[in-house]
C-alpha positions as CSV (number, residue, x, y, z in Angstrom):
1,M,67.8,80.7,20.3
2,S,71.0,80.4,21.2
3,D,73.6,82.9,20.1
4,V,76.2,80.4,18.4
5,T,75.4,79.4,14.5
6,P,76.7,77.4,12.7
7,L,79.3,79.7,11.3
8,S,80.4,81.2,14.3
9,E,81.7,78.2,15.3
10,L,83.5,77.9,12.0
11,A,84.7,81.2,12.4
12,G,86.7,80.1,15.9
13,F,87.9,76.6,14.4
14,V,91.7,76.2,15.5
15,G,93.1,73.1,13.2
16,K,94.8,71.0,15.4
17,S,96.8,68.5,13.0
18,P,99.8,68.9,12.9
19,L,100.3,69.9,9.1
20,S,99.2,73.0,10.0
21,A,102.3,73.5,12.9
22,R,103.9,77.0,12.6
23,D,106.8,74.9,12.9
24,P,108.1,73.4,9.7
25,I,109.9,71.1,11.6
26,T,106.8,69.4,13.2
27,R,104.7,69.7,9.9
28,R,108.4,68.0,7.8
29,A,108.0,65.3,10.3
30,M,104.8,64.6,9.4
31,M,104.4,64.1,6.0
32,N,107.1,62.2,5.7
33,G,105.7,59.7,8.0
34,M,102.4,59.7,5.6
35,V,104.5,59.9,2.5
36,S,106.2,56.1,4.6
37,R,103.8,54.7,5.2
38,L,101.7,55.1,1.9
39,E,104.9,54.1,0.7
40,A,105.5,50.7,2.7
41,R,101.8,49.2,1.9
42,P,102.0,46.3,-0.6
43,A,99.8,46.6,-3.3
44,H,96.7,44.2,-3.0
45,R,95.8,42.7,-6.2
46,K,92.8,40.3,-6.0
47,A,92.5,38.0,-9.0
48,T,89.5,39.2,-10.8
49,D,91.0,42.6,-10.9
50,M,94.3,41.7,-12.0
51,L,92.0,39.0,-14.6
52,G,90.6,41.9,-15.9
53,A,93.0,44.1,-16.4
54,V,94.7,40.6,-18.8
55,L,91.3,40.7,-20.7
56,A,91.2,44.9,-21.6
57,L,95.2,43.9,-22.5
58,S,94.2,41.3,-24.8
59,A,91.9,43.0,-26.4
60,R,93.1,46.3,-27.2
61,T,95.9,43.6,-28.6
62,R,93.1,42.2,-30.9
63,R,92.5,45.6,-31.9
64,M,95.3,46.3,-33.0
65,V,96.1,43.3,-35.2
66,Q,93.2,43.7,-37.1
67,P,93.1,45.2,-40.6
68,R,92.1,48.7,-40.9
69,V,89.1,49.5,-42.3
70,N,87.6,52.3,-44.5
71,I,84.3,53.6,-44.8
72,D,82.6,55.9,-47.6
73,L,79.2,57.2,-46.7
74,D,77.2,58.9,-49.6
75,V,73.7,60.2,-48.9
76,F,71.5,61.3,-51.7
77,L,68.7,63.3,-51.9
78,P,65.2,61.9,-54.0
79,D,66.2,63.5,-57.4
80,G,69.4,61.7,-57.6
81,R,71.5,64.8,-56.3
82,R,73.9,64.3,-53.6
83,A,73.4,65.4,-49.7
84,V,75.7,64.0,-48.0
85,K,79.7,62.6,-48.1
86,V,82.0,61.0,-45.3
87,S,84.5,59.4,-45.7
88,L,86.1,57.7,-42.6
89,G,89.5,56.6,-43.5
90,H,91.7,54.4,-41.4
91,V,89.0,53.2,-38.5
92,T,89.7,49.9,-35.9
93,F,87.2,48.4,-34.7
C-alpha cells in the first residue's frame, strides 16, 4: 500500500496561480487582466433569448393593465355557521 493518501497530497498542495502570489503588483496585474477580458467581451444573444425577454415583458404589461380583483371566500359548516372567511383584496391575475 502507498503511504501517500489523498489527504496528505492535499496538505502538500501549493497554489501556483498568480492570484495567490505574495507580490501585490503581480496579483493586481492578474486581476486587472481578468477584468479587462470580461469587460471586452460583447454580449452575444440569440434571437430566441431576445424573443423570450420580449414575451415576458409583454405578459407582464398585459397583467398590469388588467383590472384588479377582490376575492371573498366564505366557508360554512353544515349547520349554517361560518367556518372560514377569507378576503383577498386587489389580486392581480
